[in-house]
C-alpha positions as CSV (number, residue, x, y, z in Angstrom):
1,M,18.0,21.3,-17.7
2,K,15.3,22.1,-15.3
3,P,16.1,21.0,-11.5
4,A,13.8,18.3,-9.8
5,I,13.9,16.5,-6.4
6,C,14.5,12.7,-6.6
7,L,13.9,10.9,-3.4
8,L,16.7,8.3,-3.2
9,S,16.5,5.4,-0.7
10,G,19.2,3.4,-2.6
11,G,16.7,0.5,-3.7
12,L,15.8,-0.9,-7.2
13,D,12.9,1.8,-7.5
14,S,14.3,4.8,-6.5
15,A,17.6,4.2,-8.5
16,T,15.3,3.5,-11.4
17,T,13.4,6.8,-10.9
18,L,16.3,8.8,-10.8
19,A,17.8,7.2,-13.9
20,Y,14.2,8.1,-15.3
21,A,14.2,11.5,-14.2
22,R,17.9,12.0,-15.9
23,R,16.4,10.6,-19.3
24,E,13.5,13.0,-19.2
25,G,16.1,15.9,-18.9
26,F,16.0,17.0,-15.4
27,A,19.0,18.0,-13.3
28,S,18.5,15.7,-10.3
29,Y,18.8,16.8,-6.8
30,A,18.6,13.5,-4.7
31,L,17.6,13.5,-1.4
32,S,18.0,10.6,1.2
33,F,17.1,10.3,4.9
34,D,19.0,8.7,7.6
35,Y,15.5,8.1,9.8
36,G,16.8,5.6,12.3
37,Q,16.0,2.6,10.1
38,R,17.4,-0.9,10.8
39,H,18.7,-1.3,7.3
40,R,20.9,2.1,7.4
41,I,23.4,0.2,4.9
42,E,20.6,1.8,2.0
43,L,22.3,4.8,2.5
44,E,25.6,3.7,1.2
45,A,23.6,2.3,-1.9
46,A,21.9,5.6,-2.2
47,R,25.4,7.6,-2.3
48,R,26.5,5.4,-5.0
49,V,23.6,5.2,-7.0
50,A,23.9,9.1,-6.8
51,D,27.4,9.0,-8.2
52,A,26.7,6.6,-10.8
53,L,23.8,8.2,-12.2
54,G,25.6,11.8,-12.0
55,A,23.1,13.6,-9.6
56,A,23.5,17.3,-9.6
57,Q,23.7,17.0,-5.9
58,H,23.0,14.4,-3.0
59,R,22.0,15.0,0.4
60,T,21.2,12.8,3.3
61,L,19.2,14.3,6.1
62,R,19.0,12.7,9.7
63,I,15.6,12.7,11.2
64,D,14.7,10.2,14.0
65,L,11.6,8.4,13.4
66,R,12.7,6.0,16.1
67,A,11.4,8.3,18.7
68,F,7.9,7.3,17.7
69,G,8.8,3.8,16.5
70,G,5.6,1.8,15.5
71,S,7.4,-0.3,12.6
72,A,9.7,-3.2,12.5
73,L,12.3,-0.8,10.7
74,T,12.1,1.8,13.5
75,A,11.6,0.0,16.7
76,D,12.7,-3.5,18.2
77,L,10.3,-5.4,16.1
78,E,11.0,-8.5,14.3
79,V,11.0,-8.0,10.6
80,P,8.5,-10.9,9.2
81,K,10.2,-13.5,7.0
82,D,8.8,-16.0,4.7
83,T,5.2,-15.0,4.9
84,T,2.6,-13.1,3.2
85,T,1.1,-10.4,5.5
86,E,-3.1,-9.7,5.5
87,G,-3.5,-5.6,5.3
88,I,-0.5,-3.2,6.1
89,P,2.5,-5.0,7.2
90,I,4.8,-4.0,10.4
91,T,7.3,-2.6,8.3
92,Y,5.2,0.3,7.0
93,V,6.5,3.5,8.7
94,P,4.1,6.0,10.0
95,A,3.7,8.7,7.8
96,R,7.3,8.3,6.0
97,N,6.3,9.4,2.6
98,T,4.6,12.4,3.9
99,V,7.4,13.3,5.8
100,F,10.0,12.9,3.0
101,L,7.9,14.6,0.4
102,S,7.6,17.4,2.8
103,F,11.6,17.7,3.0
104,A,11.8,17.2,-0.8
105,L,8.7,20.1,-1.2
106,A,10.9,22.6,1.3
107,W,14.0,22.0,-1.1
108,A,12.2,22.1,-4.3
109,E,10.8,25.6,-3.4
110,V,14.4,26.8,-2.4
111,L,15.6,25.8,-5.7
112,S,12.5,27.2,-7.5
113,A,12.2,23.6,-8.6
114,S,8.6,22.6,-9.8
115,D,9.2,18.7,-10.1
116,I,9.7,16.2,-7.4
117,F,10.3,12.5,-8.4
118,I,9.1,9.5,-5.9
119,G,9.8,5.9,-6.8
120,V,6.4,4.4,-5.1
121,N,4.5,1.4,-6.5
122,A,0.8,0.5,-6.4
123,I,1.2,-3.2,-8.2
124,D,3.8,-5.1,-6.8
125,Y,4.5,-3.6,-3.5
126,S,3.7,-4.2,0.3
127,G,0.4,-2.6,0.4
128,Y,1.4,0.9,2.3
129,P,-1.1,3.4,2.0
130,D,1.5,6.1,1.3
131,C,2.3,4.5,-2.0
132,R,-1.3,4.8,-3.7
133,P,-2.0,7.5,-6.5
134,E,-4.8,8.8,-4.2
135,F,-2.0,9.9,-1.6
136,I,0.1,11.5,-4.0
137,E,-2.7,13.0,-5.8
138,A,-3.7,14.7,-2.5
139,F,-0.1,15.4,-1.8
140,E,0.5,17.4,-5.0
141,R,-2.8,19.5,-4.2
142,M,-1.5,20.3,-0.7
143,A,1.9,21.1,-2.1
144,N,0.4,23.9,-4.4
145,L,-1.5,25.3,-1.3
146,A,1.3,25.2,1.0
147,T,4.2,27.3,-0.4
148,K,4.8,30.7,-1.1
149,A,5.8,30.0,-4.6
150,G,2.7,28.3,-5.3
151,V,0.5,30.8,-4.0
152,E,2.2,33.8,-6.0
153,G,1.6,31.6,-8.9
154,R,5.4,31.4,-9.6
155,T,5.4,27.4,-9.9
156,N,2.9,24.6,-9.8
157,I,4.4,21.6,-8.0
158,R,4.2,18.2,-9.7
159,I,4.8,14.8,-8.0
160,H,6.2,12.5,-10.8
161,T,5.6,8.6,-10.0
162,P,6.9,7.0,-13.0
163,L,6.8,3.4,-11.6
164,I,3.5,3.6,-9.7
165,R,1.6,1.4,-12.6
166,L,4.3,-0.9,-13.1
167,T,4.9,-4.5,-12.2
168,K,8.4,-5.2,-10.1
169,R,9.4,-7.4,-13.6
170,E,8.5,-3.9,-15.6
171,I,10.8,-2.0,-13.4
172,I,13.7,-4.0,-13.6
173,E,13.4,-4.0,-17.3
174,L,13.0,-0.3,-17.2
175,A,16.1,-0.1,-15.2
176,R,18.0,-2.2,-17.9
177,D,16.8,0.1,-20.5
178,L,18.1,3.1,-18.9
179,D,21.4,1.5,-17.8
180,V,21.0,1.4,-14.2
181,D,23.7,-1.0,-12.6
182,L,21.3,-2.9,-10.1
183,R,24.6,-4.2,-8.3
184,L,24.5,-0.6,-6.6
185,T,21.3,-1.0,-5.0
186,H,20.0,-2.3,-1.7
187,S,16.5,-3.4,-1.1
188,C,16.6,-5.7,2.2
189,Y,15.0,-4.9,5.4
190,D,17.1,-6.9,7.4
191,P,20.9,-7.4,6.2
192,D,23.1,-9.5,8.2
193,S,26.3,-8.1,9.5
194,A,28.0,-8.0,6.3
195,G,25.5,-6.1,4.5
196,R,24.4,-8.9,2.5
197,P,20.2,-8.9,1.8
198,C,18.5,-11.5,3.4
199,G,16.4,-12.6,0.5
200,R,13.2,-13.6,3.0
201,C,11.7,-10.4,4.1
202,D,8.7,-8.8,1.9
203,S,11.1,-6.3,0.2
204,C,13.6,-9.2,-1.1
205,R,11.0,-11.6,-1.9
206,L,9.3,-8.7,-4.1
207,R,12.7,-7.9,-5.9
208,L,13.6,-11.7,-6.2
209,K,10.2,-12.2,-8.0
210,G,10.8,-9.4,-10.0
211,F,13.9,-10.6,-11.6
212,A,12.5,-14.4,-12.0
213,D,9.9,-12.7,-14.0
214,A,12.1,-10.8,-16.1
215,G,14.2,-14.1,-16.5
216,L,17.0,-12.3,-15.3
217,K,19.3,-13.1,-12.2
218,D,19.8,-10.5,-9.3
219,P,23.1,-9.4,-9.4
220,L,23.3,-9.2,-5.4
221,E,24.7,-11.8,-3.0
222,Y,22.1,-13.0,-0.6
223,A,22.6,-14.1,2.9
């Protein structure tokens, strides 16, 4: 089995992506980040998902994006509830996927891995600029210019985005087909003190709509 780095937040999309990589025959090295996010409970979900899906390794790196703030997830700003945001929402974390993919690229080079999986989506999503196909394509080109292995021709980095063209309903259906236990996942940006999802933030609303469109009930208990 070829090694692959899989970015794993603990959410629905990243869990489905990890299961997809396993189905495609990769030995998955799951990578999560404690970046100062207000919903750190997602890291517990990431650990559960990595264990359940048989990741070859699971590492959680600590980086402090609260040092910059600029997002409702990394600063003392209120997470929007029950609203539809025009433009890029305040829950966007500046350069987050660029930072995450850079760390994934470093680990991939150490492992002599050519494949990185990330669960970005450009259909039912919050409008984040670093979830678009154009960004992924640009990062992939850069990755093959920026590494020793790429310059020496020993590897050709490929960024896999199996969910990028799927609706949330289709992602949930794929997760079901891949036997992902969605009770293990966490998607909420602003859970309560007991860790229950709010059901009202943008991420919760997208998740709940996906389940409704699929004719299924979300197994999570909402506040």
